[in-house]
N, C-alpha and C positions, 0 to 999 in steps of 0.2 A: 268314472261311475259316480252317480249321486245317490244318496239315500232318499232323496225326495221321491215320494210315491211308493216307497217300500212300506210293508205292513208289519205291525208289531201287535202281538197278543199280550195283554196285561192280565195276569191272573191275580186277583186280590184275595189273599188268604185271611184266616180268622185271627188276626192280631189287632191290638189297639192301634198299631201303626197303619192299619187300613185307612184311617182318616186322611192320610197323606196321598192316597192313591189318586184322587182327582187332580192334585197338583202335578203328579207324574204324568198323567194322561194329557193335561193341557200343555206341558212342556214338550212332550213328544210330538204333539200335533203342531206346535210352533216350529218344529224342525222339518215340517213338510212330510211327516210320517202319517200313514193311515193307522188308526188305532182300533182294536177290538178289545172287549173286556169281558172276562168271566168273573163273577163274584161267588164265592162259596157261601153256603148258608151261614156259617159262622161270621164271615166278613160283613154280612148285612146286619149283624148285631151292632156293628161299629160305624158303618157308613151307609148312606141311603142309595137306592138304585137311581133316584133322580139326580143326585150329585154326580154319580159315576157316568150316567148316560149323557148328562149335559157336558161333562168334560171330554168324554170320548166322541161325542157327535153321533152316537148310535145307541140302540137299545142294549141293555146289559143281558148277557147270557147267564142263566142260572140253572140249577137242577130242574126247576119247574119248566123252563123253556125247552130243556133237553127232552123231557118226557111228554111235552105237548105234541099233538099231531102236527107233522111238518113233512115236506117232501124230501128232506135231506137228513143225513146223519150229522147232527150239529157238531159233535166232537171231531168228526173228520173234516168238515168244512172249516171250522175254526183253526184246525191244525195246519192249514195251508197258508202259512205266514212266513216272513223272513226272519223273525226272531220272537222269542217268548221271554217275558220277564215276570217273575213271581214276586209281587210286592207284599211286604209284611209276611214273608214265608214262615209258616208255623211249623212246629215239630210234628203236628198231626198230618198236615199235607205232605211234608217231607217223607214221613213214614209210609204213607199210602203210595207215594210215587216210587220209593225205593222197593216197596213190596210188590209193585206191578199191579196194584188194585185198579179197578175200573168201575166202581160202584157209584161214582159221582162225575159230574161233567168235567171238573178240573183234572182229576186223575185220568179219566179216559182220554181227554185231549192230550195230556202229556205223553200217553202211550202212542199217539198217532203222529206227533210232530217229527219232522226230519230237518230241523233247523237249530241254530244255537239257542240254548236255554240258560237264562241267568236267574239264579236264586238270590233274593235280597232278604235275608232272615231278620226276624224281629221276635225276640223272646227273652225271658229272664236268663241271666248268666248261668245259673245252676242248670237250667234246662239245656242251654246251648252246649255246655261242657259235659253233659251226661254222655257216657259211652255209647248208649243206644243212638242218640242224635248224631254223634260224631261218626259212628259206623254208617249211618244212612247218608251222611254228607260224603264220605269216601266212596260209597257205592254209586251215587249218582254222578260224582266226579269221574268215576271210571268209565261212565258212558259218554263223557265229553261235556257234561254240564259244568257251568262255572258259578262262582259265588262272588257277590259284592258285599263286603262286610261279613259279619256285623261289626259295628263300630263300638268304641268305648264311650259311655256317657250315661246320663240319667235315664231310667226307665219310665214308662208312661204311667204306671200304677203307683199311687201314693204309698210311700213307705218302703218301696222296693230298693231305693238307693240307686247306685250306679255300678257299672261293670261292663263286661263284654256282652253284647246282645242287642244294642240299640240299632235300629234300621238306618241305613245310609240315607242321606238327604235326597230329595227329588232332583236337585241339580246334578248330583253325582250319578244317580240312576240314569238320567237322560244322557249324560256324557258317556256312560258305559255302553248304553245301547247303540248310540251313534258310532262309537269306536268299534263295537262288535260288527256293525254292518259295513265297516271298512271304508267309510267315506264321510266327508263333510256333507252338510245339507245346504239348502238355499238360504237359511238363516242360521248359520252354525253357532250354537252355543259351544260346541266342542270341535270346531274346525281345527283347533290346536292338536287334537289327538292324531291327526293326519299330517299336519304341517311340521310339527316339532321344531318350530322356528325359534325357540328359546333354548334349544339344547346347549348345555354348557354354561348357561348364564346362572348367576346366583341372585336370587330375589328375596328381599326381606319385606314382610307385610306386617303392619300392626292393625289390631282389630279390637272392637268391643269398648266397653267403658273402663274407667278406673274407679277404685273405691278409696276415698280418703277418710280414714277412721278418726273419729273424735274421741272415742273410747273403745273398749273391746267389742261393743255391740252396736254402736251407732256410726254411720258413715255418710259422707256426701258422695253422690254418684249421679248417673244419668241413665236414660232408658235405652242406650245403644244395644242392639241385639248381636252385633258382630257379623251379621250376614254379608255385608258388603266386603269386609276384609277377607272373610272365608271364601267368598266367591272369587276374589282376586288370587288368593293362594291356590285354589283348585284350578283355575284357568292357567296360571303360570306353570303349575305342576304338569297339567295335561299337555302343555306346549314344550315340555322337556326340561324345564328349569329345575334347579336345586333350590327348594323353597324353605324358608324359615318363617313361621307364623308366630308372632308374639301377641297374645290375646289376653285381654282382661277377663273378668268373670262373666261367662256367657253359658247358655244351656246347650250350645252346639257341640256335637261330638268331634273329636280330632279327625281331620281329613286324612285319609290313607295316603301314604307316600309323602307326607309333609312333616318336617320337624316342627313340633309345637312347643312353645314356651308359654306357660300360663303364669300370669302375674296378677297382682291386686292393685298396687298403687302406681301413681305417675312416676315416682322415683324408681320403682322396680322396672317399669316400662322403659324408662330412659336408659337404665343400665343394660337391659337386654337388647334393645334396638341399636343403641350406639355400638355395643360390642359386636353384634352380628353384622352391622353395616360396614364395618371395616373391610370385609372381604366381598361385599355385595356389588353387583352391577346395577341393580335397580332397587330403590327403596320406595315403598308405597305406604304412606301414613294415613290409614283410614280410622284409626282409633279415636274415640271421643275422650280426649285427655282432660281431666279436671284442671282448671286454671289455678286453683288454690287448694291448699291442705291446711290442716290444723297447725297453728303456730306451736302449740304444745299438745301432744296427744296424751290423754290420761291413760294410765295403766289399769285403772279400775273403773267399773261402770259408775257413771255419775248419777246420783239420786235425783229424782224429779223434784223441782222446787216451784213454789208459787211465783207467778209473775213472769216477766220477760227474762230471757237468757241471752247474754252477749257471747258470741263465738269469735275468737281472734284467729284470723286466717293469714297465711303467708303464701306468696306466689310459688307455684311449681315451676320447674325449669321448662323453657320453651324448646322442646325436643326437635321440632322441625327446623327452628332457627339454628340450633347447634349442628344438626346434620348439614344444613346449608353452608355454614362457616367452614366445615371440613368436607366439602362435597367431592373434591377431586373430579374424577371422570364419571362418577355415578350419575344416573338419572334419578331425580328426586321429585316425587309426586306427593302433593298434600290434598287434604279435603277441607272445605270450609262450609259452615252452616250459617246462613244469614236469613233474616226475615225482611230486610230492606237494603237498598244500595248494594246489592250482592256483588255485581260484577266489579264495581269500583273497589270494594273492600277486598275481594278475592285477588284482583290484580295487584293491589298494594301489598297484600300478604305474600304473593309470589315474588314480588320485587324485593321486599325486605328480607325474606327468608331464603332467597336464592333457589327457589323451586323452579323446575322446568315448566310445570303448570299446576294449576289447582282445579279440582273438581268441586263445583259449587252445588251444594244441596239446598233444597227448599223444604224445610220441615213442616210448613203450614199448608203445603199443597196436598190435595186429596190423593190418597193412594201411594204417597211416597214418605209417609211419616216413619218414625222409629219402629223397627220390628217387622216391616213389610217385606215382601219378596220382590217388589219392584222399586225402581228408583228413577228419578228424573234429575239430570245434572246439566250444568253448563261448564264446558272446559274453558278456563280463563288463563291467559298468559300474562307475564309481567308487563308486556307492552300495552296491555289493555285489550288486545284482540280476544275474541271469544267465539265459541261455537255452542249453540243450544242443541242438546241431544234430546230426542223424544223419550217419553216415558217407556221403559222396557224392563226386562228382568235384570236383577243385579248381576247375574252371570254374563248377560250381554253387555252391560256397562263395563264389567271387568275385561271382557274381550277387547272392547274399543279402547279402554284405558291402556292396555298393554300394547295394542297396535300403535297407539300414539307414542308410548314410551320407546318403542323400537324405531320409530321415525326419528325421534330426537337423538337416539344413541349413535347412529352411524357417523354423524358429523363430528364426533369427538376424536 
């Protein structure tokens, strides 16, 4: 059975996380799924109908369309889908659903569906942990509804800080829906959830930037978002692997089901990765590690002075090279970012550092710069052979990367 052609209703609730709903809709459609979308009145305070309808490929259903003259009962028509996912599920919508209310399109539709329902909450930690909200969670769970998240991380409103309540990322939502439908798709971001072809393998992934402090408040870093490494960790997890993710400072929430080690500096990254790699079958180094650190880090904030300032730097350890020297039977994958002579440099890097292959990034190409959801890479081997991969989502790159790692591993 294929999920291609199956239908998913996305209900967008009144949370600031509603801004991520168009990304969820696009990713679901990339999997061959037909998408329908309901936006609550509160949701439309955060995201526009135009962005939702463009991503869904059809008009947005709202309370206004529900009450407009039409030949069908819209809540019953929309309820005839294979799965429902509530994106940015708010305490308000959860309470209405748990109470069996039907005064708005979203609540009425939830009363009519006879398919799996996934809630993806997004709210402040204090709200999520309130006994009333938790009672409503347990009530809808008793009906067979499921929950994805919430994750631990920073909240969207300035000054709120962090805690439990952050919405799961669009990639995770897509993977959960595909898994729920019980099959892979024609372009499976989450074919892994069915195949489980990495069951029993131990995978270590590094992600994000490092920070090399000059004094307690100033540091050298780079714009890496960590999204590529997080996508690899999530893909490996969904394929059954035991995953350790070592990440520098990023704004992404910890992926569920993954052991996450958060670090700041290259030295901390080195200790965490090398230690975890001892028992690993596959190591994927996506982290953007600083090449240098302060030769002497000041323990006090340095005062501003007139004129130029000279900073003395010392090299950081080459973590990929160290892993290559002690590789054993592990598969070792590195990343390289070049602006010219990329293939030749990446091949040389793979050879010098004993990596099975390198994925070459192009930071100056449109749509693939730091922080984006897409990537375009070239797989480069030590012998100079290479494969250009088309621009696609980072989750799809992660899938192809792990496919290649598994091809390399059986020969060992």
